[in-house]
C-alpha positions in Angstrom: 113.7 95.9 86.4 114.0 99.1 88.4 117.7 99.3 89.5 116.7 100.8 92.8 115.3 97.5 94.0 118.7 95.9 94.5 120.2 95.5 97.9 118.2 96.3 101.0 114.7 96.6 99.5 111.7 94.7 100.6 113.5 91.4 99.9 115.9 92.0 102.8 113.3 93.5 105.1 115.1 96.8 105.9 113.8 98.2 109.2 115.4 101.6 108.9 118.7 103.4 108.7 118.1 104.4 112.3 119.6 101.1 113.3 122.5 101.4 110.8 124.5 103.1 113.5 122.9 101.5 116.5 126.1 100.8 118.3 127.5 104.3 117.9 129.9 105.7 115.3 132.2 108.1 116.9 134.6 107.9 114.0 138.3 108.1 113.4 139.8 111.1 115.1 142.4 112.9 113.0 144.6 115.1 115.1 144.9 118.7 113.9 147.9 119.1 111.6 148.2 115.3 111.3 148.6 113.4 108.1 145.7 113.3 105.8 145.0 111.0 102.9 143.9 111.9 99.4 140.3 113.2 98.7 137.6 110.6 98.3 135.9 108.0 100.5 137.5 104.8 99.5 140.4 102.9 101.0 143.5 104.9 101.5 141.6 108.2 101.4 141.2 110.7 104.2 137.6 109.5 104.5 137.8 105.7 104.3 134.2 105.0 105.0 134.7 101.3 105.2 137.2 101.9 108.0 134.9 104.4 109.7 131.9 102.0 109.6 133.8 98.9 110.6 136.1 100.4 113.3 135.6 98.5 116.6 135.4 101.8 118.4 132.4 102.8 116.3 130.5 99.6 116.8 128.4 100.3 113.7 128.7 96.9 112.3 128.2 95.1 115.6 124.6 95.1 114.4 125.1 95.6 110.7 127.5 93.1 109.2 126.5 90.7 106.5 124.8 88.3 108.9 121.0 88.2 108.3 118.6 88.3 111.2 120.4 90.7 113.5 118.6 93.6 115.2 119.9 96.0 112.5 117.2 95.1 110.1 119.6 93.1 107.9 121.3 96.3 106.8 124.7 95.2 105.6 127.3 97.9 105.9 130.4 95.7 105.3 129.8 94.2 101.9 130.9 96.1 98.8 128.7 98.7 97.1 126.9 99.7 100.3 126.2 103.1 98.7 124.1 101.5 96.0 121.9 99.9 98.7 121.4 103.3 100.4 120.6 105.5 97.3 117.0 106.6 97.2 116.1 103.8 99.6 113.1 104.9 101.8 113.4 104.4 105.5 111.5 101.4 106.8 110.9 103.2 110.1 107.1 103.3 110.6 107.2 107.0 111.6 109.6 108.4 109.1 107.3 108.7 106.2 109.6 107.0 103.8 112.4 109.6 104.2 115.3 108.6 101.8 118.4 107.3 103.4 120.5 108.9 100.7 118.5 111.4 98.7 119.8 111.4 95.1 118.2 114.7 94.3 118.9 116.5 97.6 121.9 114.7 99.1 122.3 117.2 102.0 118.7 116.4 103.1 119.5 112.7 103.3 118.2 110.9 106.4 121.7 109.5 107.0 123.1 112.9 107.7 120.1 113.9 109.9 120.9 111.0 112.1 124.6 111.7 112.7 124.7 115.5 112.6 123.5 117.3 115.8 122.6 120.5 113.9 120.5 118.7 111.3 118.8 116.5 113.9 117.9 119.6 116.0 116.5 121.3 113.0 114.2 118.2 112.5 112.5 119.4 115.7 109.2 117.8 116.6 109.2 116.0 113.2 112.2 113.9 114.3 111.2 110.2 113.9 114.5 108.7 115.0 116.9 109.3 117.8 120.3 110.7 117.3 123.0 108.3 116.2 125.0 107.0 118.0 122.5 106.5 120.7 122.7 108.9 123.7 125.4 111.0 121.9 126.0 114.3 120.3 126.4 112.8 116.9 129.6 111.9 115.1 132.9 113.9 115.3 133.3 116.9 113.0 135.8 115.0 110.9 133.5 112.0 110.5 130.5 114.3 109.7 132.5 115.8 106.8 133.3 112.3 105.6 129.6 111.3 105.8 128.7 114.5 103.8 131.3 113.7 101.2 130.2 110.1 101.0 126.6 111.0 100.5 127.5 113.5 97.7 129.6 110.8 96.0 126.7 108.3 96.2 124.2 110.7 94.8 126.6 111.8 92.0 127.4 108.3 91.0 131.0 108.4 92.1 130.4 105.3 94.3 130.4 101.9 92.6 126.9 101.0 91.3 125.4 104.4 92.3 123.8 107.2 90.3 120.1 107.7 89.8 118.7 105.2 87.3 115.8 106.2 85.0 112.4 105.3 86.3 111.1 101.9 85.3 108.7 102.2 82.4 105.1 101.6 83.4 103.0 99.2 81.5 99.4 99.1 82.8 97.9 95.7 83.5 94.9 94.9 81.3 91.5 94.2 83.0 91.7 90.5 82.4 95.0 90.3 84.3 93.6 92.4 87.2 90.5 90.2 87.4 92.5 87.0 87.3 94.7 88.1 90.1 91.9 89.3 92.3 89.8 86.2 91.8 92.7 83.9 92.5 93.3 85.7 95.8 89.7 86.2 96.9 87.9 83.3 95.4 89.9 80.7 93.4 87.4 79.8 90.7 87.8 80.6 87.0 86.8 84.0 85.7 83.7 84.1 83.6 82.8 86.0 80.4 80.3 88.0 82.4 82.8 89.0 85.0 85.4 90.0 82.4 82.8 92.1 80.6 81.9 93.9 83.9 85.5 94.9 84.6 86.3 96.1 81.1 85.6 99.7 80.3 84.6 100.8 76.8 88.2 101.9 76.1 89.6 98.5 77.1 91.0 99.6 80.4 90.0 98.3 83.9 86.6 99.5 85.1 87.4 99.9 88.9 83.7 100.2 89.8 82.9 97.1 87.7 85.6 95.2 89.6 84.1 96.4 92.9 80.7 95.0 91.7 82.2 91.7 90.8 84.0 91.3 94.2 80.7 92.3 95.9 78.9 89.6 94.0 81.2 87.0 95.7 80.2 88.2 99.2 78.2 85.6 100.9 79.8 82.7 98.9 81.6 79.9 100.7 84.6 80.5 98.3 85.2 84.0 99.5 84.6 83.1 103.1 87.2 80.4 103.0 89.8 82.8 101.6 89.1 85.5 104.1 89.1 83.1 107.0 92.6 82.0 105.8 93.7 85.6 105.7 92.4 86.3 109.2 93.9 83.1 110.6 97.3 84.1 109.1 97.2 87.8 110.1 95.9 87.2 113.6 98.5 84.5 114.1 96.1 81.7 114.9 97.8 79.2 112.7 101.4 78.6 113.7 101.0 75.7 116.1 103.9 73.2 115.7 103.0 69.7 114.4 106.3 68.3 115.5 105.6 68.1 119.3 102.8 67.5 121.7 100.3 70.3 121.1 99.3 72.4 124.1 101.7 70.5 126.3 102.3 73.3 128.7 98.8 74.9 128.7 96.9 71.6 128.9 99.5 69.2 130.4 100.0 67.3 127.1 96.3 66.2 127.2 97.2 63.0 129.0 93.7 61.4 129.0 92.9 59.5 125.8 89.2 59.3 126.6 88.1 62.2 124.5 88.5 63.5 121.0 91.7 65.5 121.4 91.9 66.4 117.7 88.4 67.8 117.7 89.5 69.9 120.7 92.5 71.1 118.8 90.3 72.2 115.9 88.0 74.0 118.3 90.9 75.9 119.9 92.4 76.8 116.5 89.1 77.8 114.9 87.5 79.8 117.7 89.0 83.2 117.2 89.0 82.8 113.4 85.2 82.3 113.7 85.0 85.4 115.9 87.0 87.6 113.6 85.1 86.4 110.5 81.8 87.4 112.1 83.2 90.8 113.0 84.1 91.2 109.3 80.9 89.7 107.9 78.6 91.7 110.2 80.4 95.0 109.5 81.5 95.5 113.0 84.4 97.8 114.0 87.3 95.6 113.0 89.3 96.8 116.0 87.2 94.4 118.0 89.7 91.7 117.0 92.0 93.4 119.6 89.5 94.3 122.3 86.7 91.7 122.3 86.0 89.4 125.1 83.1 87.9 123.2 84.4 84.7 121.5 82.8 82.0 119.6 83.4 78.8 121.5 82.3 75.2 122.1 81.6 73.4 125.4 84.8 71.4 124.9 86.8 74.6 124.6 85.2 76.1 127.7 86.3 73.0 129.7 89.9 73.5 128.5 89.9 77.2 129.3 88.6 76.5 132.9 91.3 73.9 133.2 94.0 76.5 132.5 92.7 78.6 135.4 94.7 76.5 137.8 98.5 76.8 137.4 98.9 73.3 138.8 97.4 70.1 137.5 94.3 69.9 139.7 93.8 66.1 139.7 97.2 64.8 140.6 98.2 63.5 137.2 94.8 62.8 135.8 95.2 65.9 133.7 92.2 66.6 131.6 90.3 63.5 132.7 87.2 65.5 133.0 87.0 65.6 129.2 85.8 62.0 129.2 82.4 63.4 130.1 82.3 65.4 126.9 79.8 64.3 124.3 80.2 64.4 120.5 78.0 67.5 120.3 80.2 69.4 122.7 82.8 69.9 120.0 80.2 71.3 117.6 77.9 73.5 119.7 79.4 76.8 118.6 78.0 79.8 120.4 79.1 83.2 121.7 80.3 83.5 125.3 81.6 86.7 126.9 84.6 86.2 129.3 84.1 88.4 132.4 87.2 89.3 134.4 87.3 87.8 137.9 88.8 89.7 140.8 89.5 86.6 142.9 89.7 82.8 142.2 86.5 82.3 144.2 84.5 83.8 141.3 85.7 81.1 138.8 84.0 77.8 138.3 86.4 75.1 139.7 87.6 72.4 137.4 86.1 69.0 138.4 86.3 65.5 137.2 82.6 65.1 136.9 79.7 65.1 134.4 78.1 67.8 136.5 81.0 70.2 135.8 80.8 69.6 132.1 77.1 70.0 132.2 77.4 73.4 134.0 79.5 74.7 131.1 77.3 73.1 128.5 74.3 75.0 129.9 75.9 78.4 129.3 73.7 79.8 126.5 74.6 81.7 123.3 75.3 85.2 124.6 76.0 84.0 128.1 79.0 84.8 130.3 81.8 82.9 131.9 84.0 84.4 134.6 87.7 83.7 134.4 90.9 84.9 136.1 92.7 84.9 132.8 92.2 88.1 130.8 90.8 86.5 127.6 90.9 89.7 125.5 91.4 89.8 121.7 93.5 87.5 119.5 96.6 87.7 121.6 95.1 86.0 124.6 93.9 82.8 122.8 95.4 79.4 123.6 96.4 79.0 120.0 98.3 82.3 120.0 100.2 81.3 123.2 100.9 77.9 121.7 102.3 79.5 118.5 104.6 81.7 120.4 105.6 79.9 123.6 107.6 81.7 126.2 109.8 80.5 129.1 111.7 81.7 132.1 114.4 83.3 129.9 112.2 85.0 127.4 109.6 86.1 129.9 106.8 87.0 127.4 109.0 89.2 125.2 108.2 87.1 122.1 104.5 87.2 123.1 104.5 91.0 123.4 106.4 91.4 120.1 104.0 89.1 118.2 101.1 90.9 119.6 102.3 94.2 118.1 103.1 92.5 114.8 99.6 91.0 114.7 97.8 94.2 115.6 100.0 97.0 114.2 102.5 95.4 111.8 105.3 96.8 113.8 108.3 95.6 115.8 110.3 97.3 118.4 112.8 99.7 116.8 116.0 101.0 118.4 115.4 104.5 117.1 111.8 105.0 118.5 111.6 108.5 119.9 108.4 107.9 121.9 108.7 109.2 125.5 109.3 106.5 128.0 107.7 107.1 131.4 107.8 103.6 133.0 110.9 101.4 133.2 109.3 98.7 135.4 110.5 95.3 134.6 113.6 96.5 132.7 116.1 93.6 132.9 119.7 94.6 133.6 121.1 91.9 131.4 119.3 93.4 128.4 119.6 97.0 129.2 123.0 98.6 129.0 122.3 102.3 128.2 123.5 103.5 124.9 123.0 100.1 123.1 120.4 99.0 120.6 119.2 96.4 123.1 118.5 99.1 125.7 116.6 101.2 123.1 114.2 98.3 122.5 114.0 96.7 126.0 113.1 100.0 127.7 109.8 99.8 125.8 109.4 96.0 125.6 110.0 95.0 129.2 107.4 97.3 130.8 104.8 96.3 128.2 105.4 92.5 128.7 104.3 93.0 132.4 100.7 92.8 131.2 101.3 89.1 130.5 103.6 88.5 133.4 101.0 89.8 135.8 98.4 87.4 134.4 100.1 84.1 133.3 102.7 81.7 134.3 105.4 80.8 131.8 103.3 77.8 130.8 100.6 80.3 129.7 98.2 79.2 132.5 96.7 81.5 135.1 99.3 82.9 137.4 98.5 82.1 141.1 101.3 84.0 142.8 100.9 87.7 142.0 103.2 89.0 144.7 105.7 90.3 142.1 103.0 92.5 140.4 104.5 95.6 138.7 102.6 98.3 136.9 103.0 97.9 133.1 103.8 100.7 130.7 103.2 101.3 127.0 105.6 103.5 125.0 105.6 102.6 121.4 105.7 104.5 118.1 104.2 107.8 119.2 101.9 106.6 121.9 102.7 106.6 125.6 100.2 105.2 128.1 99.9 103.5 131.5 97.4 100.8 130.9 96.7 99.0 134.2 94.8 96.0 132.8 94.9 93.9 129.6 91.6 95.5 128.5 93.2 98.9 128.8 96.2 97.8 126.8 94.0 96.4 124.1 92.2 99.7 123.9 95.5 101.5 123.5 96.6 99.2 120.7 93.2 99.4 119.0 93.3 103.2 119.0 97.0 103.4 117.9 97.3 105.6 114.8 99.2 102.8 113.1 96.2 100.4 113.1 94.6 101.4 109.8 98.0 101.5 108.0 98.9 98.1 109.4 95.8 96.3 108.0 96.1 98.0 104.7 99.7 96.8 104.5 98.7 93.2 105.5 96.2 93.1 102.6 98.9 94.4 100.3 101.3 91.7 101.3 98.6 89.1 100.9 97.6 90.2 97.4 101.0 91.4 96.0 103.4 89.0 97.8 105.3 92.3 98.7 104.8 95.4 100.7 103.2 98.5 99.3 105.0 101.8 99.6 103.4 103.5 102.6 104.4 107.0 101.3 102.3 106.4 98.2 99.3 108.8 98.2 97.2 106.0 96.9 98.2 103.8 99.9 97.4 106.6 102.3 94.1 107.2 100.7 93.1 103.6 101.1 94.2 103.5 104.7 92.2 106.8 105.3 89.1 105.1 104.0 89.5 102.3 106.5 90.2 104.7 109.3 86.8 106.4 108.9 84.8 103.5 110.4 87.1 100.5 110.5 84.8 98.4 108.3 87.1 95.6 107.0 84.9 95.0 104.0 85.4 98.6 102.9 89.1 98.1 103.3 89.0 94.9 101.3 87.2 96.6 98.4 89.5 99.6 98.4 92.7 97.5 98.4 91.7 94.9 95.9 90.4 97.4 93.4 93.3 99.8 93.9 96.1 100.2 91.3 98.4 99.2 94.1 97.1 95.7 93.5 95.6 95.7 90.0 98.5 97.6 88.4 96.0 99.3 86.1 97.4 102.8 86.8 100.8 104.2 87.7 101.3 105.2 91.3 104.3 106.3 93.4 104.8 102.6 94.2 105.4 101.8 90.6 107.8 104.7 90.2 110.0 103.1 92.8 109.4 99.4 92.1 108.6 97.3 89.2 105.1 95.7 89.4 105.6 92.3 91.0 104.3 89.0 89.6 104.4 86.2 92.1 104.2 82.4 92.1 101.0 81.1 93.6 101.3 79.9 97.2 100.1 76.6 98.2 96.8 77.8 99.7 95.8 79.6 96.5 96.9 76.7 94.2 95.0 74.0 96.1 91.8 76.1 96.4 91.9 77.0 92.7 92.5 73.4 91.7 89.5 72.2 93.6 87.1 75.0 92.4 88.2 74.9 88.8 87.9 71.1 88.5 84.5 71.4 90.1 83.4 74.0 87.6 84.7 71.9 84.7 82.8 68.9 86.1 79.6 70.9 86.5 79.9 72.0 82.8 80.2 68.4 81.6 77.4 67.3 83.9 75.1 69.9 82.3 76.1 68.8 78.8 75.6 65.1 79.7 72.1 65.8 81.1 71.2 67.9 78.1 72.2 64.9 75.9 70.2 62.4 78.0 67.6 64.1 80.2 66.4 60.7 81.5 69.8 59.5 82.9 71.9 60.4 85.8 75.4 60.9 84.3 78.5 59.8 86.3 79.9 63.3 85.7 77.2 64.7 88.1 78.7 62.8 91.0 80.5 65.3 93.3 84.3 64.9 93.4 85.9 63.5 96.5 88.9 64.7 98.4 90.8 67.9 97.6 93.5 67.6 94.9 96.2 68.5 97.4 95.1 65.7 99.8 94.8 63.0 97.2 97.5 60.4 97.6 100.8 60.7 99.5 102.7 62.2 96.6 100.2 65.0 96.1 100.3 65.8 99.9 104.1 66.0 99.9 104.3 68.1 96.8 101.5 70.5 97.9 103.7 71.0 101.0 106.5 72.4 98.8 104.0 75.0 97.5 104.2 76.6 100.9 101.4 78.6 102.4 101.8 82.1 103.9 103.0 82.2 107.5 104.6 84.3 110.1 108.1 83.8 111.4 109.1 84.8 114.9 109.9 88.5 115.1 109.3 89.2 111.4 106.7 91.7 110.2 106.5 90.3 106.6 104.6 87.2 105.8 106.8 84.3 104.9 105.9 83.8 101.3 107.3 81.6 98.6 106.9 84.2 95.8 109.6 83.2 93.2 109.1 80.3 90.9 111.8 77.8 90.4 112.5 74.1 89.8 110.9 73.0 93.1 107.7 74.9 92.4 107.5 73.5 88.9 108.2 70.0 90.0 105.6 70.2 92.8 102.9 71.5 90.4 103.8 68.9 87.8 103.5 66.1 90.4 100.1 67.4 91.5 98.9 67.5 87.9 100.4 64.0 87.1 99.0 62.5 90.3 95.5 63.7 89.6 95.5 63.0 85.9 93.9 59.5 86.2 91.0 61.0 88.2 90.4 63.9 85.9 91.1 62.3 82.5 89.5 59.1 81.3 86.8 57.5 79.1 84.1 57.0 81.8 81.3 59.2 82.9 83.0 59.6 86.2 85.9 61.5 84.5 85.8 65.2 83.9 87.8 65.3 80.6 86.9 62.5 78.2 89.0 61.3 75.2 85.7 60.3 73.6 85.0 64.0 73.1 88.5 65.6 73.0 87.2 68.9 71.6 84.9 69.5 74.6 87.7 68.3 76.9 90.1 70.9 75.5 87.5 73.6 75.7 87.0 72.8 79.4 90.7 72.7 80.1 91.2 76.3 78.8 88.0 77.8 80.2 88.0 76.2 83.6 91.5 74.8 84.5 93.4 77.7 83.0 90.6 80.1 83.9 90.3 81.8 80.4 86.7 82.2 79.3 86.0 82.3 75.5 86.0 86.2 75.5 89.5 86.3 77.0 92.1 87.8 74.6 94.3 84.7 75.1 91.6 82.1 74.8 92.2 81.2 71.2 96.0 81.0 71.5 95.7 78.8 74.6 93.1 76.6 72.9 95.4 76.2 69.9 98.3 75.3 72.1 96.4 72.5 73.8 95.1 71.2 70.5 98.7 71.2 69.1 99.9 69.3 72.2 97.2 66.7 71.7 98.2 66.4 68.0 101.8 65.8 69.0 100.8 63.3 71.6 98.9 61.3 69.1 101.2 61.7 66.1 103.1 58.8 64.6 105.9 58.1 63.7 107.5 58.5 67.1 110.1 61.2 67.3 112.2 58.8 69.4 112.2 56.3 66.5 113.2 58.8 63.8 115.9 60.3 66.0 114.3 63.8 65.9 114.0 66.1 68.8 110.3 66.4 69.8 110.4 70.2 70.2 112.7 71.1 67.3 111.0 68.8 64.8 107.5 70.3 65.5 108.2 74.0 65.5 106.3 74.2 62.2 104.1 71.5 61.0 103.7 68.5 63.3 105.9 65.7 61.8 106.4 63.3 64.6 105.1 62.7 68.1 104.5 60.3 71.0 102.2 57.8 69.3 99.7 57.8 72.2 95.9 57.3 72.1 92.9 57.7 74.2 93.4 58.9 77.8 97.2 58.7 77.5 97.1 61.2 74.7 94.7 63.5 76.5 97.1 63.5 79.5 99.5 65.7 77.6 97.2 68.8 77.2 95.9 68.2 80.7 99.5 68.6 82.1 100.0 71.7 79.9 96.8 73.3 81.2 97.1 72.2 84.7 100.7 73.5 85.0 100.0 76.7 83.1 101.2 80.1 84.5 97.6 81.1 84.8 97.3 78.7 87.7 100.9 78.8 88.9 101.2 82.6 89.0 99.5 85.6 90.6 99.0 88.6 88.5 99.8 87.3 85.0 
């Protein structure tokens, strides 16, 4: 593994060194002529860097101790070997272009020195991406600057523990079958086919990128790809984080007190609405920035009733709550259509919520393509009820979390203390968060004016704000863009046109496919983002990312020079989808064979399977939950992903396979894998469950392994009776086994195939 990945790489989510000295590091003043220690930068030397960094007067570690989750980007300056964590580490600041914190080749050009040295920072000029450290200062003292320079030189030269430039990690290109397996698991879930493998394999045995593009294009229009991309959109637009441990929509919809309607159907409407909208934007090739700016949502009548209800800050019927929903009919939860939400200028323009069938009928009559006028600015993904429910605010937070999650969703950015963007509007800046010179001030001077867009529209229960007497003009100052958007629509346009948008969505697809961030300084990454920026067609972006060596690993890029190509454990959403599709494919193959053998009959194998594997029985549901799906955590840019395999993952997958074994394996026509024809059963396990078609280079080895496992399962005498170890005794010729027969014996290769790395991993 590349040694430069240790410490504060992607796993720790480094924001940037800009915040490493957020509190100000004025240093230890040494009086002229006073005592000096020996040369060096360790304890007892004239430049004891641990003392300089941890001095209370400097406040460097007030943000950057070893406690995770602080505003310092988890940059730990206290633990030993901090130099090793800084060497050749690119800045995580979105505007710094990956500048190295400590540059091993040109240490005097290190970003660390540019931050604390006034001369170097001034020479940065208009290219400066980070403010001077300490904030609102003239840099560190002359003595401390000399110490920083000495320290950087020592780190680059390897004189600090664990430092020195390691050799680049050797690059081993991924073969075409590995690239195809990864891409199909992510985008589809079904087993690869011989035809697909042939399409992606060039005559010289390398990956044919255009062939892979053609294969992906062939999946377009399939329900499998649509399901996967809907899941990605739901995650990336933060339409999926509603808590299941409390009353849903309790503040927006008063806990849905009436029981005379299908509340769960309404929940599904609310949570599917914008995912439907975003999917249609993708599927129809519209400008993808519409996910930020659109007022045209796909909705149902039930959802329209709920939205009108939120237009009144108070419960309109004195405790009856959403009693009007009793007039909803079953079709009102399924009559999906597009409605545009116009912006009202006064409450008189809005349909008033009523407890009557006529009120519901009025909304039901709005046609596809019609318009509904509302006071709430229902603009883009960040004004949906499910977004507000996912990131609830209150009188203390005052829409700060809402604003932060909006920027994460649209631009893959958080507020950074070192942002150099000009601030022209300080409206709404809260004194308790805004002591000049602090990291808090650096963020809140940008966050607090921006959050006013929400404060001017909604109450803290995320319903329409009735009292607008405290209206303040919002501001937008963020990562190179300063604007004065007066309305939510104007702010949406500012965000949609932000120069970060194309990079953000390229990165989101990288995280989804690789379970890790791509290096944004990589020319290949920049090329892909540039393709997307031409017309913002999401399908073009998808093809570029999923066929790029950034994902396939078929060619070396700058990313691979800095980080070893990453293989990830399959997350729950990929495992469950793949389970279902692969079992269905195996079952279809048996059905076809059974019909060929008896054209006059209707084989039981042709009966469609029932519930999803991961929803079958309580055990399977619990274990599938251990294989966690991707998610967002509050204030975090990276997806929350369970990427490393371990005992819990292995146990969960084993339990899923074991629980489903009796449904998949058995002697009857209703079973997919029959002990009456074990050879065909083993063929199907390799081809469909493991996803290795007959032309795959590992097919024969995998088939032989399953056959051997079946032989051991059937062999007598029992190893337990002879006192032999099952594994050691059978390393060569099979001499003892488990003495099983029929379905019990076939369960063994089923478990081997079902739990194989080809299903449990991404990118093998």
